FISELO-356400 format. One record per residue (C-alpha): residue number from 1; z, x, y. Coordinates in steps of 0.25 Angstrom, whole numbers. Layout:
@resi = NUM&zz = Z&xx = X&yy = Y
...
END
This chain:
@resi = 1&zz = -561&xx = 162&yy = 273
@resi = 2&zz = -567&xx = 153&yy = 262
@resi = 3&zz = -557&xx = 142&yy = 266
@resi = 4&zz = -561&xx = 144&yy = 281
@resi = 5&zz = -576&xx = 142&yy = 278
@resi = 6&zz = -573&xx = 130&yy = 269
@resi = 7&zz = -565&xx = 124&yy = 280
@resi = 8&zz = -577&xx = 126&yy = 290
@resi = 9&zz = -587&xx = 120&yy = 280
@resi = 10&zz = -578&xx = 108&yy = 278
@resi = 11&zz = -576&xx = 105&yy = 293
@resi = 12&zz = -591&xx = 106&yy = 295
@resi = 13&zz = -594&xx = 96&yy = 284
@resi = 14&zz = -584&xx = 86&yy = 289
@resi = 15&zz = -590&xx = 87&yy = 303
@resi = 16&zz = -604&xx = 85&yy = 297
@resi = 17&zz = -599&xx = 72&yy = 290
@resi = 18&zz = -592&xx = 67&yy = 302
@resi = 19&zz = -605&xx = 69&yy = 311
@resi = 20&zz = -613&xx = 63&yy = 300
@resi = 21&zz = -604&xx = 50&yy = 300
@resi = 22&zz = -605&xx = 49&yy = 315
@resi = 23&zz = -620&xx = 49&yy = 315
@resi = 24&zz = -620&xx = 39&yy = 304
@resi = 25&zz = -611&xx = 30&yy = 312
@resi = 26&zz = -620&xx = 32&yy = 324
@resi = 27&zz = -632&xx = 27&yy = 316
@resi = 28&zz = -625&xx = 15&yy = 311
@resi = 29&zz = -620&xx = 11&yy = 325
@resi = 30&zz = -635&xx = 12&yy = 330
@resi = 31&zz = -640&xx = 4&yy = 318
@resi = 32&zz = -629&xx = -6&yy = 320
@resi = 33&zz = -632&xx = -7&yy = 335
@resi = 34&zz = -647&xx = -10&yy = 332
@resi = 35&zz = -643&xx = -21&yy = 322
@resi = 36&zz = -634&xx = -27&yy = 332
@resi = 37&zz = -646&xx = -26&yy = 343
@resi = 38&zz = -655&xx = -33&yy = 333
@resi = 39&zz = -645&xx = -44&yy = 330
@resi = 40&zz = -644&xx = -46&yy = 345
@resi = 41&zz = -659&xx = -47&yy = 347
@resi = 42&zz = -659&xx = -57&yy = 335
@resi = 43&zz = -648&xx = -66&yy = 341
@resi = 44&zz = -655&xx = -66&yy = 355
@resi = 45&zz = -668&xx = -70&yy = 348
@resi = 46&zz = -661&xx = -82&yy = 343
@resi = 47&zz = -653&xx = -85&yy = 356
@resi = 48&zz = -652&xx = -100&yy = 356
@resi = 49&zz = -646&xx = -107&yy = 367
@resi = 50&zz = -643&xx = -121&yy = 372
@resi = 51&zz = -654&xx = -129&yy = 379
@resi = 52&zz = -647&xx = -132&yy = 392
@resi = 53&zz = -658&xx = -133&yy = 402
@resi = 54&zz = -671&xx = -141&yy = 404
@resi = 55&zz = -679&xx = -128&yy = 404
@resi = 56&zz = -673&xx = -125&yy = 390
@resi = 57&zz = -675&xx = -139&yy = 385
@resi = 58&zz = -690&xx = -138&yy = 389
@resi = 59&zz = -692&xx = -124&yy = 384
@resi = 60&zz = -686&xx = -128&yy = 370
@resi = 61&zz = -693&xx = -141&yy = 369
@resi = 62&zz = -707&xx = -135&yy = 372
@resi = 63&zz = -705&xx = -128&yy = 359
@resi = 64&zz = -710&xx = -141&yy = 353
@resi = 65&zz = -724&xx = -139&yy = 359
@resi = 66&zz = -734&xx = -130&yy = 353
@resi = 67&zz = -732&xx = -116&yy = 359
@resi = 68&zz = -746&xx = -116&yy = 366
@resi = 69&zz = -744&xx = -129&yy = 373
@resi = 70&zz = -729&xx = -128&yy = 378
@resi = 71&zz = -733&xx = -124&yy = 392
@resi = 72&zz = -741&xx = -136&yy = 395
@resi = 73&zz = -733&xx = -147&yy = 388
@resi = 74&zz = -727&xx = -159&yy = 396
@resi = 75&zz = -712&xx = -159&yy = 394
@resi = 76&zz = -703&xx = -171&yy = 395
@resi = 77&zz = -689&xx = -175&yy = 389
@resi = 78&zz = -675&xx = -176&yy = 392
@resi = 79&zz = -669&xx = -165&yy = 401
@resi = 80&zz = -655&xx = -159&yy = 400
@resi = 81&zz = -650&xx = -170&yy = 410
@resi = 82&zz = -655&xx = -181&yy = 400
@resi = 83&zz = -667&xx = -185&yy = 409
@resi = 84&zz = -680&xx = -188&yy = 403
@resi = 85&zz = -690&xx = -180&yy = 411
@resi = 86&zz = -703&xx = -173&yy = 412
@resi = 87&zz = -700&xx = -158&yy = 412
@resi = 88&zz = -714&xx = -154&yy = 415
@resi = 89&zz = -729&xx = -160&yy = 414
@resi = 90&zz = -738&xx = -155&yy = 404
@resi = 91&zz = -753&xx = -150&yy = 404
@resi = 92&zz = -756&xx = -151&yy = 389
@resi = 93&zz = -756&xx = -161&yy = 378
@resi = 94&zz = -741&xx = -160&yy = 374
@resi = 95&zz = -728&xx = -167&yy = 379
@resi = 96&zz = -715&xx = -160&yy = 375
@resi = 97&zz = -702&xx = -169&yy = 374
@resi = 98&zz = -690&xx = -160&yy = 376
@resi = 99&zz = -678&xx = -161&yy = 367
@resi = 100&zz = -667&xx = -171&yy = 372
@resi = 101&zz = -655&xx = -161&yy = 376
@resi = 102&zz = -646&xx = -173&yy = 374
@resi = 103&zz = -648&xx = -174&yy = 359
@resi = 104&zz = -644&xx = -164&yy = 349
@resi = 105&zz = -653&xx = -154&yy = 343
@resi = 106&zz = -667&xx = -152&yy = 348
@resi = 107&zz = -680&xx = -160&yy = 347
@resi = 108&zz = -692&xx = -158&yy = 356
@resi = 109&zz = -706&xx = -164&yy = 355
@resi = 110&zz = -720&xx = -161&yy = 359
@resi = 111&zz = -731&xx = -171&yy = 358
@resi = 112&zz = -745&xx = -174&yy = 362
@resi = 113&zz = -746&xx = -181&yy = 375
@resi = 114&zz = -753&xx = -193&yy = 369
@resi = 115&zz = -740&xx = -196&yy = 362
@resi = 116&zz = -732&xx = -198&yy = 375
@resi = 117&zz = -734&xx = -214&yy = 375
@resi = 118&zz = -728&xx = -214&yy = 361
@resi = 119&zz = -717&xx = -204&yy = 364
@resi = 120&zz = -714&xx = -210&yy = 378
@resi = 121&zz = -713&xx = -224&yy = 372
@resi = 122&zz = -703&xx = -219&yy = 362
@resi = 123&zz = -694&xx = -213&yy = 373
@resi = 124&zz = -695&xx = -226&yy = 381
@resi = 125&zz = -690&xx = -234&yy = 369
@resi = 126&zz = -679&xx = -225&yy = 365
@resi = 127&zz = -674&xx = -225&yy = 380
@resi = 128&zz = -673&xx = -241&yy = 378
@resi = 129&zz = -664&xx = -239&yy = 366
@resi = 130&zz = -674&xx = -242&yy = 355
@resi = 131&zz = -671&xx = -237&yy = 342
@resi = 132&zz = -681&xx = -228&yy = 333
@resi = 133&zz = -686&xx = -240&yy = 325
@resi = 134&zz = -687&xx = -249&yy = 337
@resi = 135&zz = -696&xx = -238&yy = 344
@resi = 136&zz = -704&xx = -236&yy = 332
@resi = 137&zz = -707&xx = -251&yy = 331
@resi = 138&zz = -710&xx = -253&yy = 346
@resi = 139&zz = -720&xx = -241&yy = 347
@resi = 140&zz = -726&xx = -246&yy = 334
@resi = 141&zz = -729&xx = -259&yy = 340
@resi = 142&zz = -734&xx = -253&yy = 353
@resi = 143&zz = -743&xx = -243&yy = 346
@resi = 144&zz = -749&xx = -254&yy = 337
@resi = 145&zz = -752&xx = -263&yy = 349
@resi = 146&zz = -758&xx = -251&yy = 357
@resi = 147&zz = -747&xx = -251&yy = 368
@resi = 148&zz = -742&xx = -238&yy = 364
@resi = 149&zz = -751&xx = -226&yy = 364
@resi = 150&zz = -748&xx = -217&yy = 352
@resi = 151&zz = -756&xx = -205&yy = 357
@resi = 152&zz = -768&xx = -198&yy = 350
@resi = 153&zz = -767&xx = -198&yy = 335
@resi = 154&zz = -763&xx = -185&yy = 330
@resi = 155&zz = -754&xx = -182&yy = 342
@resi = 156&zz = -743&xx = -172&yy = 338
@resi = 157&zz = -728&xx = -172&yy = 341
@resi = 158&zz = -721&xx = -158&yy = 340
@resi = 159&zz = -706&xx = -158&yy = 337
@resi = 160&zz = -697&xx = -146&yy = 339
@resi = 161&zz = -683&xx = -150&yy = 334
@resi = 162&zz = -670&xx = -144&yy = 329
@resi = 163&zz = -655&xx = -146&yy = 328
@resi = 164&zz = -651&xx = -136&yy = 338
@resi = 165&zz = -652&xx = -137&yy = 353
@resi = 166&zz = -653&xx = -122&yy = 356
@resi = 167&zz = -665&xx = -114&yy = 360
@resi = 168&zz = -669&xx = -100&yy = 362
@resi = 169&zz = -672&xx = -98&yy = 377
@resi = 170&zz = -682&xx = -87&yy = 374
@resi = 171&zz = -691&xx = -94&yy = 364
@resi = 172&zz = -687&xx = -108&yy = 367
@resi = 173&zz = -685&xx = -111&yy = 352
@resi = 174&zz = -674&xx = -121&yy = 348
@resi = 175&zz = -665&xx = -116&yy = 338
@resi = 176&zz = -669&xx = -120&yy = 324
@resi = 177&zz = -680&xx = -130&yy = 329
@resi = 178&zz = -691&xx = -135&yy = 321
@resi = 179&zz = -705&xx = -141&yy = 323
@resi = 180&zz = -710&xx = -155&yy = 318
@resi = 181&zz = -724&xx = -161&yy = 321
@resi = 182&zz = -729&xx = -175&yy = 321
@resi = 183&zz = -743&xx = -180&yy = 322
@resi = 184&zz = -744&xx = -194&yy = 326
@resi = 185&zz = -755&xx = -203&yy = 319
@resi = 186&zz = -752&xx = -217&yy = 323
@resi = 187&zz = -753&xx = -227&yy = 311
@resi = 188&zz = -757&xx = -216&yy = 302
@resi = 189&zz = -753&xx = -217&yy = 287
@resi = 190&zz = -752&xx = -208&yy = 275
@resi = 191&zz = -765&xx = -214&yy = 270
@resi = 192&zz = -773&xx = -211&yy = 283
@resi = 193&zz = -767&xx = -197&yy = 284
@resi = 194&zz = -765&xx = -193&yy = 270
@resi = 195&zz = -751&xx = -188&yy = 273
@resi = 196&zz = -739&xx = -192&yy = 265
@resi = 197&zz = -728&xx = -201&yy = 271
@resi = 198&zz = -717&xx = -191&yy = 268
@resi = 199&zz = -718&xx = -176&yy = 268
@resi = 200&zz = -721&xx = -169&yy = 255
@resi = 201&zz = -715&xx = -156&yy = 260
@resi = 202&zz = -706&xx = -151&yy = 271
@resi = 203&zz = -718&xx = -147&yy = 280
@resi = 204&zz = -729&xx = -157&yy = 275
@resi = 205&zz = -735&xx = -167&yy = 285
@resi = 206&zz = -733&xx = -182&yy = 282
@resi = 207&zz = -735&xx = -195&yy = 290
@resi = 208&zz = -723&xx = -202&yy = 295
@resi = 209&zz = -723&xx = -217&yy = 300
@resi = 210&zz = -736&xx = -219&yy = 294
@resi = 211&zz = -744&xx = -232&yy = 298
@resi = 212&zz = -736&xx = -233&yy = 311
@resi = 213&zz = -738&xx = -229&yy = 326
@resi = 214&zz = -729&xx = -217&yy = 323
@resi = 215&zz = -736&xx = -212&yy = 311
@resi = 216&zz = -736&xx = -197&yy = 312
@resi = 217&zz = -738&xx = -184&yy = 303
@resi = 218&zz = -725&xx = -176&yy = 302
@resi = 219&zz = -726&xx = -161&yy = 301
@resi = 220&zz = -713&xx = -153&yy = 299
@resi = 221&zz = -715&xx = -138&yy = 298
@resi = 222&zz = -706&xx = -130&yy = 289
@resi = 223&zz = -694&xx = -124&yy = 296
@resi = 224&zz = -695&xx = -108&yy = 297
@resi = 225&zz = -684&xx = -107&yy = 288
@resi = 226&zz = -690&xx = -116&yy = 277
@resi = 227&zz = -701&xx = -114&yy = 267
@resi = 228&zz = -709&xx = -125&yy = 260
END
């Protein structure tokens, strides 16, 4: 009789352990599924794809402009077919120059419309095959003579650039892209501005090309993954 009771108790214990193990496995499966779902959401959030249409090119390039001004910017630049076009007219003070899809990486710009004569002249000279130094010298002479309008002093250029040419279709952000800002002050110097001619820190302003038509303040914010 005692042996019979012991056998019943033993069988009950084993069944209890088995059920407990099964429930634990079910809980582990549920937790694993939740983790996988979270990973999937994270992957979708960073779903970068190739910029393969004019619409995508414009959307990504508009990231160069201040967020509050993007809807009213004029947008110009090379389309996917390699033609320099006006994608749309603008209603505010900014012009966005799209990334050139024929070149590697990504480089879009947004600048104050008063800088357009200066920018357009540079594009014209590059199309003629002039080198960087030649373009600089020609515009320097034209600016000094008054032939070339350099825009309003303090007019700003916003640059959105990176090594990747992929973007997020939902946010329009380009993978790994960063910002840089340029404030044009023609013929300004370190003495007239109080700025150094070389950066004293990774995110400190400095003056580049001082004393020339192309004198400008350089501002390069720290990347999100770096600290001062």
